[in-house]
C-alpha positions in Angstrom: 1.2 3.0 5.5 1.1 3.5 1.7 4.2 1.6 0.8 2.4 -1.5 -0.4 -0.2 0.5 -2.4 2.6 2.5 -4.0 4.4 -0.7 -5.1 1.2 -2.0 -6.6 0.7 1.3 -8.5 4.2 1.4 -9.8 4.0 -2.2 -11.1 0.5 -1.9 -12.5 -0.1 -1.9 -16.3 -3.8 -1.3 -16.2 -5.1 0.3 -13.0 -8.7 1.4 -12.7 -10.3 3.4 -9.9 -13.9 3.0 -8.5 -15.1 5.8 -6.3 -18.1 6.4 -4.1 -19.5 9.2 -1.8 -16.8 8.7 0.8 -14.2 10.3 -1.5 -16.3 13.5 -1.6 -16.7 13.8 2.1 -13.1 15.1 2.2 -14.4 18.0 0.2 -17.2 18.7 2.6 -20.0 16.9 0.8 -22.2 14.7 3.0 -21.8 10.9 2.7 -24.7 8.9 1.5 -24.6 5.7 3.6 -21.9 6.6 6.2 -22.5 8.2 9.6 -24.6 11.3 9.2 -25.1 10.5 5.5 -28.1 11.5 3.3 -29.6 8.0 3.6 -29.6 8.2 7.4 -32.3 10.9 7.7 -35.5 11.9 6.0 -36.2 15.2 4.2 -39.7 16.6 4.8 -40.9 13.0 5.6 -39.4 11.5 2.5 -36.6 8.9 2.3 -33.7 9.6 -0.1 -34.9 6.7 -2.2 -38.2 8.5 -2.6 -36.6 11.9 -3.4 -34.5 10.3 -6.1 -37.4 8.4 -7.6 -38.6 9.2 -11.1 -42.3 9.1 -10.1 -41.9 11.6 -7.3 -39.8 13.9 -9.5 -42.6 14.0 -12.1 -45.2 14.6 -9.4 -43.3 17.2 -7.4 -40.0 18.4 -9.0 -39.7 21.2 -6.5 -39.2 18.7 -3.6 -36.3 17.2 -5.4 -34.7 20.6 -6.3 -35.1 21.9 -2.8 -33.4 18.8 -1.4 -30.7 18.7 -4.1 -29.8 22.4 -3.8 -27.1 21.7 -1.1 -25.0 19.0 -2.8 -25.8 19.2 -6.5 -26.4 22.8 -7.4 -23.9 24.5 -5.1 -20.9 22.5 -6.3 -18.8 25.6 -6.9 -18.5 25.8 -3.1 -16.8 22.4 -2.9 -13.2 21.9 -3.9 -11.4 18.7 -5.0 -9.7 16.8 -2.2 -6.3 15.3 -2.0 -7.9 12.1 -3.4 -9.3 13.8 -6.5 -6.1 15.7 -7.3 -3.8 12.7 -6.7 -5.9 10.5 -9.0 -5.5 13.2 -11.7 -1.8 13.2 -11.1 -1.6 9.4 -11.4 -3.6 9.6 -14.6 -1.2 12.1 -16.1 1.7 9.8 -15.2 -0.1 7.0 -17.1 -0.7 4.9 -14.0 -4.5 5.3 -13.6 -6.2 4.4 -16.8 -9.6 5.6 -15.8 -12.0 6.5 -12.9 -15.4 5.0 -12.7 -17.5 6.9 -10.1 -20.9 6.6 -8.5 -20.6 10.3 -7.6 -22.5 13.1 -9.3 -20.5 16.0 -7.9 -18.1 16.7 -10.9 -15.1 16.8 -8.4 -13.0 14.3 -10.3 -13.2 16.5 -13.4 -12.6 19.6 -11.3 -9.6 17.9 -9.8 -8.0 17.4 -13.2 -9.0 13.8 -14.2 -10.0 13.5 -17.8 -11.0 9.8 -18.1 -14.0 9.9 -15.8 -17.0 7.6 -16.3 -20.1 8.6 -14.3 -22.1 5.4 -13.7 -25.0 7.2 -12.2 -25.1 10.1 -14.6 -24.1 13.7 -14.3 -25.7 17.1 -13.5 -23.4 18.6 -16.0 -26.1 18.0 -18.5 -29.9 18.6 -18.1 -32.8 17.9 -20.4 -36.4 19.0 -20.8 -38.6 16.1 -19.9 -40.8 16.8 -22.9 -38.9 18.2 -25.9 -35.5 16.9 -24.7 -33.8 20.3 -25.1 -30.4 20.2 -23.5 -29.4 22.7 -20.8 -26.1 23.2 -19.1 -25.3 23.1 -15.4 -24.3 26.7 -15.5 -27.7 27.7 -16.7 -29.6 25.5 -14.3 -27.7 26.0 -11.0 -28.5 29.7 -10.4 -32.2 29.0 -10.9 -32.2 26.1 -8.4 -30.2 28.1 -5.9 -32.8 30.9 -6.2 -35.4 28.4 -5.0 -37.1 28.0 -8.4 -37.9 25.0 -10.6 -35.9 25.1 -13.9 -38.2 25.0 -16.9 -37.6 24.7 -20.6 -37.4 27.9 -22.6 -38.9 26.2 -25.6 -41.9 24.4 -24.2 -42.2 25.3 -20.6 -41.8 21.7 -19.2 -39.6 20.8 -16.2 -35.9 20.3 -16.7 -34.4 17.1 -15.3 -30.7 16.6 -14.6 -29.0 13.7 -16.4 -28.5 11.7 -13.2 -30.0 8.2 -12.9 -33.1 8.3 -10.7 -34.7 5.2 -9.1 -36.9 3.8 -11.8 -34.4 4.5 -14.6 -31.9 2.1 -16.1 -28.2 2.7 -16.1 -26.6 3.5 -19.4 -26.2 0.0 -20.8 -23.3 0.9 -23.2 -21.4 2.5 -20.4 -22.0 -0.5 -18.1 -20.9 -2.9 -20.8 -17.7 -0.8 -21.2 -17.2 -0.8 -17.5 -17.4 -4.6 -17.1 -15.1 -5.0 -20.0 -12.5 -2.6 -18.6 -12.6 -4.0 -15.1 -12.2 -7.5 -16.4 -8.9 -6.4 -18.0 -7.6 -4.4 -15.0 -4.7 -5.8 -13.0 -5.3 -3.4 -10.1 -8.5 -1.8 -8.8 -8.6 0.9 -6.1 -12.2 1.0 -4.7 -12.4 4.2 -2.7 -15.0 5.6 -0.4 -17.8 3.2 -1.5 -20.0 0.9 0.5 -19.9 -1.4 -2.5 -23.6 -2.3 -1.9 -25.4 -0.5 -4.8 -25.7 -2.8 -7.7 -24.8 -3.4 -10.5 -22.1 -0.8 -10.1 -20.7 -2.3 -7.0 -20.0 -5.6 -8.7 -17.5 -4.0 -11.1 -14.4 -4.5 -8.9 -15.3 -8.2 -8.8 -14.9 -8.4 -12.5 -11.2 -7.6 -12.0 -10.8 -10.1 -9.1 -12.4 -12.9 -11.0 -9.9 -12.3 -13.8 -6.8 -12.2 -11.5 -6.7 -8.5 -10.7 -5.7 -7.1 -7.4 -8.3 -5.2 -5.3 -7.5 -2.5 -2.8 -10.4 -1.2 -0.8 -10.3 2.1 1.2 -13.5 2.8 3.1 -14.4 3.9 6.6 -16.9 1.1 7.0 -16.7 -2.6 6.1 -17.9 -3.6 2.7 -19.2 -6.9 1.2 -16.1 -7.2 -0.9 -13.5 -6.9 1.9 -12.8 -10.6 1.9 -11.7 -10.3 -1.7 -9.3 -7.4 -1.2 -5.5 -7.8 -1.0 -5.3 -4.6 1.0 -7.8 -2.8 3.3 -7.5 0.7 4.6 -10.0 3.0 6.3 -8.4 6.5 6.1 -8.5 7.9 2.6 -6.9 11.3 3.5 -3.9 9.8 5.3 -3.3 7.2 2.6 -3.5 9.6 -0.4 -1.4 12.2 1.3 1.4 9.7 1.4 0.7 8.6 -2.2 0.6 12.1 -3.4 3.9 13.0 -1.7 5.6 10.0 -3.2 4.5 10.5 -6.8 5.2 14.3 -6.5 8.8 13.4 -5.8 9.1 10.5 -8.2 
């Protein structure tokens, strides 16, 4: 199954990886847009888009923190999957030059990857909405898991994680770097992403438009399938084979 991907990886001089929520489902985190994902059900009558909106966060931060407790602030209960650890292994071998991810679960870093670029931000850092005091994940997580709203020790205002909410712009400098990097990539692995959320989902096309090869691995069809050289649906099976090969070679 993995033979053709392995050949592409071995011959690549500039391979980039783009990952979505499907990668983290192997670690037990719910998908976003797949079957049973976060976007398929409401929480206390609110859609996920509402729960992740900046306006609602300012109006009712407890609603966000109650909802986010499961998959953002209990991350220590989730372990990196075969995909995370294999990508780290490929980075150490010099094959994968970087991982751009839509995920906010820190599993790539925990799996050993060092060149991780979080397009939608990260809960590793948190800031006071008023005085901008920075607070670490380790400080915030126990408070949220205890059912409380984290507040600033300096001014008492609410603490907000450094993830991109609806109503906020993506980091423009990171996005510029991403488009530049993908335009130079000769191979892109798009893993576990529906490739529907813009502008991040258009990054693989920057490689395709400049002659790069696109490999998509996702349980459902994506809008970019027609541009892919290879299509797979089973991440675990594929990466188990890839890991086995590069462990031996």
